[in-house]
N, C-alpha and C positions, 0 to 999 in steps of 0.2 A: 459113412453116415449119409443119409438121404435128406434133402431139404425141399420142402414144399411151401407154397404160399397160400394163405387163406383157406386152409383145411382145418376145421375146428375139432381135431381129434387129439387124444393123448392126455397124459398127466399135465395138469396146469402148472406153468412156471410163472411166479409172480415177482416182478422187479420191485425192490424196496430201497428207497433212499432214507438214510437215517435222520435227515432234517425235515421230513414231511410227515404229517399226522395221517394215519390210516384207520379205517374201520374194520380192517381184515381180522376176522375172528381167530384165525390160526396165528397171526402175528401177535395179537394180544396175549394169546396163550404162551407163545414162545418167549415173549418179553417177560411175562410174569415168572416163568420158570428159568429165565436167564439162559435160554437156549439159542436165542437169535435176537439181534438188535438192528440189523440193516447196515452194519459197518461193511466197508469195502472188502470184497472177496469172502464174505460169509455165505455159506450155502447150507440150508436146512432142508432135508428130505423127510417129509412127513409120511408115515407108513401105517395106516392113514389117519387123518383127523376127522372125526364125525363121519366116518364111512367114505370119505373122499380123499384121494391122493392129491397132494399139492406140494410144490417145491418153492421155497423162498430163497431169493438170490439178493445179496446185499451189494448195493452200488455206492455206499458211502454218501458223501455230500455231492449233490447234483452239480454244483458249479465247479467242483474239483475233478470231475470224472474225465479221464483221458482214454484214448482209443486202446492204448496198451493195457489199461486197467480192465477194459472189457474183455480183451483176449484172455487175461489171467482168470477172470471170473468164470468164463465159459469153458476154459480148460479144466478148471476145478469141477464145474458142473458135469462136463463130459466124463471125467473120471468117476464121478458119483453114479452117473447113469449106467456106465459099464459095470461098475461094482454091484449095483442093485438090479442089474439086468432089466432096466426099463427099456421098452421097445419103441415107445412113441411119446413125445412131449409136445406141448402147445405153448407157444410164446407170443404174447401180445406185445409188439414192439412199442416202447415208450417214445415220446417226443422229447428230444434233447436240444437245448438252445445252442450248445457249443459243438455238437457233433451231428453231421448230416446223417440222415437215415441210411444212405448208401454206405457211408463209412461205418455206421453201426452194424449193418448187416455183414460187411466184410470182416469186421473184428469178431463178431459172434461166430461166423463160420470158421475163421482161422483158429479161434480158441477151441472150438469143438474138435476140429481136425487134429490140432496139436495133441489132444488127449488120446488119440488113437495110435500114436507112433510107438513102435517097438522094433528092436533088432533081435530077432529070435530065430533066425534061419538055421542055426546050428543046434537048437534044442529039439530033442526027439519028442517031447511032449507038448510042443507048441500048439496053441489053439487060436483060431480066428475069432475076433470079436464079433458078436452078433450085430447085424445092421440095426441102427437106431434111426428112426424117422423124426426129423425136427420140423414141426409145422409152425410157420411164421405168419402172424396175423398183422396186417398193416393197412392203413388207409391210403397209402401211396400206390403208384402204378407198379404192380408186382412184376410186369414184364421187364421194366428197367432194373428192378432189384434182382431178378433172376440172372442178369448179366453180371451183377456184383458177386453173386454166389459162385458163378463159373470162374470169375477172375480169382477169387479167394482160393478156390479149389486148385487152380493151376499154379498159383503162388506156392501153396503148401506142397504140391507135387514136386515142384522144383527144389524146395527146401529138403524134402524127404529124400529126393534123389541124391543131393549132396551129402546128407547124413549117412545114407547107406554106403556111399563110397568111402567116407572117412571112417566109418565103423568097421568096414571090411578088413579082414586080417591080411597081412603081407604075404602069407602063404598063397593067397588067391589073387590079391591085387598087387601087381608089380608093373613096371613100365610098359611092357608089351600088352598085358591084359587091360591096363588103364586106357591105352591107345585104342584097343579094340572096342572097348565100351563107348568111348567118345565117337568112334566111327559108326558103330551100330545104332546108338541112340540119337545122334544128331543129324546124320545124313538123311534119314527118312523125314526129317523136319525141314529140310532145305538148307542146312548148314554145310558148307564145303569144308571137309576135314582132310588135311594133309598130315601124314605121319612119316617122319624121317627116322630110319633105323640108325644103328651105330655108324656104319660106313657113310651114310648120307650126312650124319651129323659132323663127321670128319670133313666131308667136302664143304659143308657150310662154314666150318671154322669154329664150331661150338666147343672150344677147348676147355672152358671152365666146367661146363656140364659133363664133358667126357672125363675130366680129371676126377671129379667127385664120384662118378659112377663106375670107374674102371675096375674097382676091386670086386664087383659083384659078377656072378655068372649070368645074372639077368641084366642085360645091357640097356643103356639109356634109350629113350624115345623122345623125340621132339614133336609136339603136337600143335598144329596150327589150325584154328577153326574160324572160318570166315562167314559172317552173317551180314550180307549187304542187302538191305531192303528199303533204302531211301535214296534213289538215284538223283533226287533233286537237291541233295545235301552232300557237300564234300567232306563233312566232318566224319571221322572214324575214331571210335573210342577203342583203345587197347586195354584188354584185361589180362594180366599175367598172374598165373598161380604157381606157387612153389609146389613141385610135384615129387618130393622125396618120399617114395612109397614105404621105405623103412630106413631108420637112422640109428645106427649103432653109436654114432659119434666118431667113427673111424678110429685111428690110433689115439686120438684124444677121447678115449672111450668114455661113455657116460658112467658116472660114478656110482649109481645105485640101480639095482635091479627093479626097484619100484617104478622108475621112469621108463625103463627099457621095454616093458611089456605093452606100453601104449604108443610106441613109436611108429606104429602103422598109421597114426593120425597126422604124421608130419607132412602129409599131402593135403592138409586142410584147405590151403589156398587153391589148389587144383580142384578140390571138390566144390568149392564155392564158384569158381569160374565155370565148371561144367554144369552145375545146377542153374546158374544164371543163363548160360547159352541155351540150355534146354527150355527154360522158362520164356525167354524173349522170342525164341523160335516158335514155341507152342502158341504164344499170344500174337505172333506175327507183328511185332512192334515195328513201326516205321523208324528205323534207326540203322546205323552201320556199326558193327562191332567185330573186332578180331580178338579171339581168345588164344592165348599161348601158354603152353605148359612144357617145361623142361623136366621130364620124368626120369628118375634114377633111384638107385639104392646106394646109401652110404655105408659100405661094408668094410671088413678088414681082411686083407690077404697080402700075399707077397707083392702084389701089384698096386696096393693102396697108395694114394697120395699121402704125404707125410708132413708133420710139422717141420718147418724150415724150408720146404719146397718153394720155388718161385714158379708159378704157372702163368700161362698167357690166357687171353680171353678173345672172344669174337671181335671186340673193339680194338684189339691190339695192345690194350693196357695190360700191364703185368701185376700179379697179386702175390705178395709174400704171405704164405700160409703159416700162421702162428698157432692155429687151432683147427683141426680137421672137423670139429663139431660145429664150427661156424661155416657150414657147407651150403646152406640154403641160399645165402646171399651171393655165393659164387655162381650157382645155377641161375639165379635171378639176373645176375650181371649180363649173361649172354642173352637171356630171354627179353629183358627190357631193352637192351641195345638192338636186338633184332626187330623188335616192335617199332622203336623210334627212328632207327636209321635205315633198316632194310625195307620195312613196310610203311614207314612215314605216317604212323598214326597221328591224329591231331592232339590227343590227350591219352594219358596212360595211368592206370591204377594197378599196382601190384599188391597181392595179398599173400601173406606167409605166416605160418607158425614159426616165427623167427627167433625170438629171444626169451630165455627165462627171466631176463631183466624186466620184460613187460609184465609178466606175472607178478613179480615182486612189487612193481610200481602200481599196477592197476587191478590186480587180482584177476578173477575170472569174469569181471563185470564190464570192463571197458576195453575196446580195441585202441591201441596206440597208433597215432598217425604222424607222419612226417611229410611235408609237402614243399614244393617250390612255387606254388601258385595259390594264393589265398582265395581268389574268386572261385576257382575250381573246387577247392576244399569246402568252401561255404555251401556250394551247391550239393556236394556229397553229404554234408552234415544235415542239411534240411531233409534230404531223402532218408537219412538214417533215423532222424527223429520221428518221421512218419511211420517208419518201420518198427520203431521200438527197439532199435539196436544202437547201443551207446558207443560213441567214439570220443577220444580225448587227444587233442593236438599237442604234440611235443614241441618245445622251443628248439630253434635251429639258428646257429650262427657259426662263424669260423673257429670259435674256441672248440667246438665239438668236431668240426671237420679236421682240424689239426691232429686230433687223436688217432686218425686213420693213416697219417703219413708214415711212409716206410723209408728207411735209409738205404734199402737195396732194391726196391721195386717201386712201381708207381703208387701202390697203395697196399696196406696190409689188411687181412680179413678180420681183424678184431681190434677195436680201440681200447680194449681192457674192460674191467668191471664197471667203472664209473660211466654213467650215461649210456649203458649198453644198448638200450632200445634205440636211442637217437643215433649213435655212431653206426649201428647196423643199417639203419635206414639211409644214413648219409653215405655209406659205402655204395649202396645201390645208385644213389644220385650220380656218382661218377660215371655211370653207364647209360644215363639218360641223354640221348643225342638231340641236337638241334634246339636246345632249350624248351623241349616239349613240356607242357604242363603235366605235372606228375604228382601222384599221391601214393605213399607207401602205407599199407595197413598191416600192422603186426597183430595177428589174431591168435598168438600163442595161448592167451588165456581164455578167449571167447569161442574158439572153434571146437574145443573138446573139454567138457566140464568134469570135475572130480565128483560132483554131486548135483542133483537137479536144482534149477534156479527158475522159479516161476513156471512157465509152460515149456521151458527148455529142459530136455532130459539129461541124465548123466550120460557122458560120452559125447558123440558128435552133435552139433547144434545146427549146422547149415548156415552159420552166421554170415550176414551181408548178402545173401542171395536176394533178399527182399530190398535191401538198401540199393543195390545196383539196379534192380528192376525199376524201382521208383525213380532213380536218376535217369535211366534210359527211356522211361515211359513219358515222354514229353508231348 
């Protein structure tokens, strides 16, 4: 889509609030016929009325309108424009008391661009959407608002990059190819990318990652991405993404074929970290970030790690393996410890499609969170609300920690069915060195959807790329 300012061309789009009286002739007609009333997320495309095309967009009650509502409305409008093959529309931007015009423009652009996403690279009859021109009319300085359009476009590109990675099938996306993508995409943007192969992982002591990945013919890769662009600040944020590019469950094999076919998405955390790294480097944010991905496949062979094994980790702590399908937390143990002890990051966030328990508790609507630092968590939540990405904090205390105790090792890799999202997060806590402020985000439900939700498509969502961007964009 192409966005212009103050060019009065195209089919007119009229914004309608349901609690305001209008003299619009088309609105009167649609109300009489009960076709449109101005409720939030209503879109009426006239084809045409009295010889003129016009589109009515419902914004609901003016005082209740939120930025995320705007994204949803314009996502729906974008889908309509694509369906009806409209090539150009005209929008007179309204004045809103509770939303700045700059924020309104970003939300409109994001909503429109969300409507263009599709993952169809393997369809032989795929067709490109025709370009649609969106003309925005405003009384404010359009040069300032043009920068808002560019920022929104960059944000969506970062999200779409993450979506494409998570939607990609394991036949083509595996540890080595994921590492190559990171190097190819990020190096040109000024990110220093280091990739460690299996032998180098052994030299580093990444025993947990190697144990999970040893059954696959496609060997693990450890990916470290350094973006240092604020020499005046010592703070470095660590972003750690679970990078299990395919997960069979190992010998604790997944019970249904219905879940096995989407296990290419088990690197959703890695996708978010890569999308965020690309976005902050594209935007040249004044910040310091190190992204880490321990990439592997959890497969089954004669060399697989097994239930009952006791494995070591980079930290030196030992893990009793009760379930080989609780593999992501073992890879994260090495990655988080490397970030907090070896690289001495100031704060760390890990993101992982970690537990089915999170889906049971929060559905596909909320990301579950576990943290050791409330102030840091509150900063993240504020960033997530601005992004329209929902997070729910889980309770944490020693009652849950005790469930991970092992009688034969330092810790066991599952605390059982009860409180599974919490105990999985607290397993990772054992590998956070130096009391580093830490947040664990379980994106098992939000990274990959079974059906569309608002402007998020079925499949990969790119969840929390924007949240992390907001957090880092200070």
